[in-house]
C-alpha positions in Angstrom: -8.7 -12.2 12.8 -10.8 -10.4 10.8 -8.7 -10.7 7.3 -6.2 -12.2 6.2 -4.2 -9.7 4.6 -0.2 -9.3 6.2 -1.1 -7.3 9.3 -3.9 -10.2 10.1 -1.2 -13.0 9.0 1.7 -11.2 10.6 -0.7 -11.7 13.9 -1.6 -15.1 13.7 1.8 -16.4 12.8 3.1 -14.9 15.8 0.4 -16.1 18.3 0.3 -19.6 16.6 3.6 -19.9 17.7 3.1 -18.8 21.4 0.8 -21.6 21.3 -2.6 -19.7 21.2 -5.5 -21.2 19.0 -6.3 -18.8 16.0 -8.9 -18.6 13.6 -8.4 -16.4 10.5 -11.4 -15.1 8.6 -10.9 -13.8 4.7 -13.5 -13.2 2.1 -11.3 -13.9 -1.0 -10.7 -17.0 -2.3 -6.6 -16.5 -1.2 -4.9 -14.7 1.2 -2.3 -11.8 1.2 -4.6 -8.8 0.7 -3.4 -5.9 -1.1 -0.1 -7.4 -1.5 -0.9 -10.9 -3.5 0.8 -12.6 -6.2 -1.3 -14.2 -9.2 -0.6 -17.5 -11.0 -2.2 -17.8 -14.3 -0.8 -20.7 -16.0 2.8 -20.6 -16.2 2.8 -16.7 -15.4 3.1 -15.3 -11.9 2.7 -11.1 -11.8 1.8 -9.2 -8.4 -1.0 -7.0 -7.7 1.1 -3.9 -7.7 4.4 -2.7 -7.4 4.9 -4.3 -3.8 8.8 -4.0 -3.3 10.4 -4.5 0.7 12.2 -2.2 1.7 12.1 -0.9 5.9 14.5 1.4 8.1 13.0 -1.4 10.9 15.9 -3.6 11.4 13.5 -5.7 13.7 11.1 -6.1 10.9 13.3 -6.2 7.8 15.3 -9.6 9.9 11.3 -10.9 10.7 11.2 -11.3 7.0 14.4 -12.7 6.0 13.7 -15.3 8.2 10.6 -16.1 7.4 11.6 -16.7 3.7 14.8 -17.9 4.5 16.5 -18.6 0.8 14.0 -17.1 -1.6 15.1 -13.4 -1.0 16.3 -11.5 -4.4 18.0 -8.3 -4.7 16.0 -6.1 -7.3 17.6 -3.1 -8.9 15.3 -0.1 -8.8 14.5 1.8 -12.0 11.1 4.1 -11.7 10.2 6.9 -14.0 7.2 8.8 -14.7 6.2 9.2 -18.5 5.3 13.0 -19.0 4.0 14.6 -22.3 5.5 12.0 -24.3 9.0 11.9 -22.0 10.6 9.8 -19.1 11.6 11.2 -16.2 13.3 9.6 -13.1 11.5 9.7 -10.1 12.4 10.3 -7.2 13.0 13.6 -9.3 17.1 13.8 -10.2 18.7 17.2 -11.8 20.4 15.4 -14.7 16.6 13.6 -15.9 15.4 16.9 -15.2 17.4 19.4 -17.0 17.3 17.1 -20.1 13.2 16.7 -20.2 12.5 20.1 -18.8 15.4 22.0 -20.2 17.3 24.9 -18.6 15.1 28.0 -18.4 12.1 25.6 -16.9 14.1 24.3 -14.8 15.8 27.2 -13.6 11.9 28.4 -13.1 11.3 25.7 -10.4 14.3 26.1 -8.5 13.2 29.5 -8.5 9.7 28.4 -7.1 10.6 26.2 -4.9 13.1 28.9 -3.4 10.2 31.9 -3.4 7.8 29.1 -1.6 10.1 28.5 1.0 10.7 32.4 2.0 7.3 32.9 1.8 7.1 29.3 4.5 8.9 31.6 6.5 7.7 34.6 6.7 4.3 33.6 7.1 4.3 29.4 8.2 1.2 27.7 7.8 0.6 24.3 7.3 -0.6 23.1 4.3 -4.2 21.9 4.6 -4.7 20.3 0.9 -2.7 18.1 -1.6 -2.4 21.0 -3.9 -1.2 23.0 -0.6 1.5 20.6 0.1 3.1 19.8 -2.9 3.3 23.4 -3.7 5.3 23.5 -0.1 7.2 21.1 -1.3 8.4 21.3 -5.0 7.1 24.9 -6.0 4.2 25.5 -8.3 6.2 24.6 -11.5 7.3 20.7 -10.4 3.5 20.7 -8.6 1.8 21.6 -12.7 4.1 19.4 -14.1 4.9 16.3 -12.2 2.2 16.0 -9.2 -1.1 17.9 -10.1 -2.2 15.2 -13.7 -1.1 12.4 -11.9 -2.4 13.5 -8.4 -5.8 14.0 -9.9 -6.0 10.8 -12.0 -5.4 8.9 -9.1 -7.9 10.5 -6.9 -10.9 10.8 -9.1 -10.9 14.4 -7.7 -9.7 17.8 -7.5 -6.3 18.1 -5.1 -8.1 20.5 -3.2 -10.0 17.9 -1.9 -7.8 15.7 -0.8 -5.2 16.5 2.9 -1.8 17.2 2.5 -1.4 14.0 5.0 -1.3 11.7 1.9 2.4 13.7 0.8 3.8 13.5 4.2 3.3 9.2 3.9 4.4 9.5 0.5 7.5 11.6 0.4 8.7 12.0 3.8 11.5 14.3 3.6 11.7 14.6 0.0 11.7 17.9 -2.0 14.2 20.2 -4.2 16.9 21.0 -1.2 17.1 17.1 -0.7 17.1 16.4 -4.5 20.2 18.7 -4.7 21.9 17.7 -1.3 21.5 13.8 -2.4 23.1 14.7 -5.9 26.2 16.8 -4.2 26.0 14.0 -1.0 24.4 10.8 -1.7 24.5 9.4 1.9 21.1 9.0 2.8 18.0 7.0 1.8 14.4 8.4 1.8 12.7 4.7 2.4 10.3 5.4 -0.3 12.7 5.9 -2.7 15.6 3.6 -2.7 18.0 2.2 -5.8 17.5 -1.6 -4.3 14.9 -3.4 -2.8 14.4 -7.1 -1.1 12.1 -9.3 -3.3 10.4 -12.6 -2.9 11.7 -14.4 -6.3 8.7 -16.0 -7.0 6.3 -12.8 -6.0 5.7 -10.4 -3.2 2.6 -13.0 -2.5 5.0 -15.5 -1.2 5.4 -13.3 2.3 1.4 -13.8 2.6 1.9 -18.0 2.0 4.3 -18.5 3.8 2.7 -17.2 6.8 -0.3 -19.5 5.5 1.9 -22.0 5.5 3.3 -21.6 8.9 -0.6 -20.9 11.0 -1.5 -24.3 9.5 1.6 -26.4 10.8 0.9 -24.6 14.1 -3.1 -25.4 14.4 -4.1 -22.1 13.3 -7.1 -22.0 11.2 -7.8 -20.3 7.8 -11.0 -19.6 6.6 -11.3 -18.5 3.4 -14.3 -17.2 1.6 -16.0 -16.8 4.5 -17.1 -12.7 4.9 -17.3 -10.9 8.8 -21.4 -9.8 8.7 -21.9 -9.5 12.4 -19.3 -8.7 15.7 -21.2 -9.0 18.4 -20.4 -7.1 21.6 -21.7 -6.5 25.2 -20.3 -4.5 28.1 -17.2 -2.9 26.0 -16.2 -6.8 25.0 -16.5 -8.3 21.6 -18.3 -11.3 22.0 -18.4 -13.4 19.1 -18.0 -13.0 15.4 -20.7 -14.4 12.7 -18.9 -14.9 8.8 -20.9 -15.8 6.1 -19.7 -19.0 3.7 -21.4 -20.5 1.3 -24.9 -19.1 2.2 -24.2 -19.9 5.9 -24.1 -17.4 8.6 -21.8 -19.2 10.9 -21.0 -17.8 14.9 -17.5 -18.2 16.7 -16.9 -17.5 20.2 -14.1 -14.4 20.4 -11.8 -13.6 23.5 -10.0 -11.4 21.5 -9.8 -10.2 18.3 -7.5 -8.4 15.3 -9.6 -6.5 12.8 -7.4 -5.6 9.6 -10.5 -5.2 8.1 -12.0 -2.2 6.6 -12.7 -0.1 9.3 -16.0 1.5 7.8 -17.1 -2.4 7.6 -16.1 -2.8 10.9 -18.0 -0.3 12.4 -21.0 -1.6 10.2 -20.6 -5.0 11.6 -21.1 -3.6 15.0 -23.8 -5.6 16.9 -25.6 -3.4 18.5 -24.8 -0.6 16.5 -22.3 2.4 17.2 -23.9 5.9 18.2 -25.4 7.6 15.2 -22.2 10.5 15.9 -20.1 7.3 14.7 -22.0 6.2 12.4 -22.3 9.5 10.2 -19.1 9.9 10.9 -18.1 6.3 9.1 -20.0 7.3 6.3 -17.6 9.9 5.1 -14.4 7.2 4.7 -14.2 6.6 1.1 -11.8 4.5 -0.4 -10.4 4.0 -4.0 -10.2 1.3 -6.1 -8.8 -0.7 -8.8 -8.2 -2.3 -11.9 -5.5 -4.0 -12.9 -4.9 -5.6 -16.5 -2.1 -8.0 -17.2 -0.9 -8.6 -20.5 1.5 -12.1 -21.1 4.1 -11.3 -23.8 6.5 -13.3 -25.8 9.1 -10.7 -25.4 11.1 -9.8 -22.4 12.9 -6.7 -21.2 10.1 -4.4 -22.8 11.1 -1.8 -20.6 14.1 -0.9 -18.6 11.7 -0.1 -15.0 10.4 -1.9 -12.3 7.4 0.1 -12.5 6.4 3.4 -14.6 4.0 6.3 -13.1 2.0 7.4 -16.5 0.5 10.7 -16.3 -0.9 11.6 -19.9 -4.8 11.7 -19.3 -5.2 10.0 -23.1 -4.1 6.3 -21.1 -6.3 5.2 -19.0 -3.7 3.6 -16.1 -2.0 5.4 -14.4 0.9 2.8 -13.5 2.7 -0.1 -15.8 5.0 -2.2 -14.2 7.1 -5.4 -16.0 7.5 -8.3 -13.8 10.4 -9.7 -15.6 12.0 -7.2 -14.0 12.0 -8.2 -10.9 12.5 -12.0 -10.9 13.5 -14.1 -13.8 11.2 -17.0 -12.3 7.7 -15.4 -12.9 7.5 -16.0 -16.1 8.3 -18.7 -18.9 12.0 -17.9 -20.5 11.8 -15.3 -23.4 8.5 -14.0 -21.7 7.1 -11.3 -19.4 4.2 -10.0 -18.2 3.3 -5.7 -17.9 0.5 -4.8 -15.7 -1.3 -2.0 -15.6 -3.3 -0.1 -12.9 -6.5 2.0 -13.4 -7.9 3.7 -10.7 -11.8 3.4 -10.3 -14.8 3.8 -8.1 -16.5 0.4 -7.1 -19.2 0.1 -9.6 -18.5 2.6 -11.8 -18.7 2.8 -15.7 -15.0 1.7 -15.8 -15.6 -1.2 -13.6 -18.2 -2.3 -14.7 -17.0 -2.3 -18.2 -17.2 -6.0 -19.8 -13.2 -7.6 -18.9 -12.7 -7.9 -23.1 -13.8 -4.4 -23.4 -10.4 -2.8 -20.7 -8.0 -5.4 -22.1 -8.7 -4.0 -25.9 -8.5 -0.7 -24.5 -5.1 -1.0 -22.8 -3.4 -2.8 -25.6 -4.8 -0.3 -27.7 -3.2 2.8 -26.4 0.1 0.8 -24.9 0.6 -0.1 -28.6 -0.1 3.1 -30.2 1.5 5.2 -27.4 5.0 3.3 -26.9 5.0 0.9 -29.9 7.3 -1.5 -27.9 4.8 -4.7 -28.7 2.5 -5.2 -31.7 -0.9 -7.2 -30.8 0.8 -10.8 -31.9 2.9 -10.6 -29.0 0.3 -11.1 -26.5 0.1 -14.2 -25.4 -3.4 -13.4 -23.4 -4.4 -11.2 -20.4 -6.0 -11.5 -17.3 -8.5 -9.1 -15.0 -8.2 -8.4 -11.4 -10.0 -6.4 -10.0 -9.4 -5.0 -6.2 -11.8 -3.0 -4.2 -10.3 -0.7 -1.2 -6.9 -0.1 -3.0 -6.5 3.5 -1.4 -7.9 5.2 1.8 -9.1 8.4 0.4 -7.6 11.1 2.5 -10.4 13.5 2.7 -9.5 16.9 4.5 -11.2 16.1 7.9 -10.3 12.3 7.7 -8.1 12.7 10.7 -10.4 13.9 13.0 -13.0 12.1 11.8 -11.2 9.0 12.4 -9.7 9.8 15.6 -13.1 10.0 16.8 -13.9 6.7 15.7 -10.7 4.8 16.9 -11.4 6.4 20.1 -15.2 4.6 19.9 -13.7 1.5 18.7 -10.8 1.4 22.1 -13.6 1.0 24.7 -13.5 -3.0 23.7 -11.0 -4.2 25.9 -10.6 -7.1 23.7 -10.3 -5.2 20.0 -7.3 -4.2 18.3 -6.9 -3.0 14.5 -4.1 -3.1 12.4 -3.5 -2.9 8.2 -3.7 -0.6 5.8 -7.3 0.0 5.8 -8.1 -1.7 9.3 -6.2 1.8 10.8 -7.5 3.9 7.2 -3.6 4.7 7.2 -1.6 4.4 3.7 1.1 1.6 4.9 3.4 -0.1 3.5 4.3 -3.9 3.5 6.6 -3.5 6.1 4.2 -1.2 8.7 1.0 -3.6 8.5 3.2 -6.4 9.5 4.8 -4.1 11.8 1.3 -3.5 13.5 0.4 -6.9 13.2 3.6 -8.1 15.7 2.3 -5.5 17.9 -1.1 -6.7 18.3 0.0 -10.3 18.9 2.9 -9.4 21.2 -0.3 -7.3 23.1 -2.2 -10.5 23.6 0.8 -12.5 24.3 1.9 -10.4 27.3 -1.7 -9.9 28.3 -0.9 -6.0 27.7 -1.4 -3.4 25.9 2.1 -1.8 25.7 2.4 -2.2 22.3 1.2 1.0 20.6 -0.5 0.1 17.0 -1.1 3.7 16.4 3.0 4.7 16.4 3.6 2.7 13.7 3.9 4.4 10.1 3.3 8.1 12.0 7.2 9.6 11.9 7.6 12.5 9.3 10.9 12.1 8.5 12.9 9.5 6.6 16.2 10.8 5.9 16.9 11.7 9.3 20.0 9.1 10.9 18.6 6.4 13.3 19.1 7.8 17.0 18.7 5.9 20.4 15.3 6.4 22.0 15.0 6.8 25.3 11.7 5.3 25.1 12.6 2.4 22.7 10.5 -0.4 23.3 11.7 -3.9 24.3 10.9 -6.3 22.2 9.8 -9.6 23.5 12.6 -11.6 22.3 11.7 -15.3 24.3 11.7 -18.1 22.3 8.4 -18.0 21.1 8.3 -14.5 19.9 11.2 -13.1 18.4 
């Protein structure tokens, strides 16, 4: 396994249960990838708001069995902070009316109806993020709630990002569904559930528990080991070379599951891919992030699990309070506030000293919200994350399809995970990809299609029997 995130660990977990010899290579000093829980003294905090919710019963039962007795149910409150006002997210009629006023709200509805009519008369699939949001919500809500935040997140104009991003973030969600769900609240959009499952000691327990079980079954997890070469011949991965403590070590590969960034995998291939593939690979970019944790001697500072921050005057795009996730994450009477600052690796923000970043966050938060003072802060911690988000440039789909077509020629290679497939996965998607990869090896047949995961366009539809439904392995080793 190349990479010790959720996808790689899920694959390794299933394979070791089935009696396979597995080695996981992870370049960081701990497992979990983007879904980690960091412990600093008596405080625990997650590397971003990772809530567990899935409509895939198989994946849900798999997780519940893995963490039996460790799961709690957390009520979700998510809001948007826009122009000194809070709006519920997903958008709610009452919250919007209160914050926007009746005239602005009517304008938003009229805008949406106009876009809907235009779309019927002149059918056209949106290409850019801007076009996608306007199609779904109209220009008024796009300008209020989506344009500023999206450009703060990506660091570029919404005209430079593919509309596909919306499809994987807000499937089946638009003004029509807002009104419908207000009047007839019977269906759930996966991204916007009111309650979710969560390990009481942090989301990192999912990766931690899998790592424990992999070790018990004889699997190896080698930390601080970066993949530097993937050697191949005759469409077959022969071996993997990794670097650890200044040494390069080569191990033979019978089957390889890669969950490292697809661009890194391509760059590691030896011999190198064709020049057209390398040129396409250069186009793949990622958005990085700095996470600032403040340990505070107060609790329930906000009522929210997390808040989207739209103001350009505030450096962070999202804020979450860990006490609202689980009381077990902080000592009594304290909590952790986690701020996310998007940037690019080695840009001016990324390169700032930790102290300067912390001071800027404290200063801006205290001034803007006033819910804490500097005296309430017990300490801080900075966590830098590379490749937090794959950037969907306008031609990303065609580019990645060509790269994947090249990789598919290797008969003993599978790719999985968010960055491994260059697809914006939630946790359940990445785990499901890992399970599929493992089952393909166990069954000695590529019968589980990893690329079919997280491509459905509509979450609101009722589950329907699928004539081509996959029969999941159900023997004593693969549950």
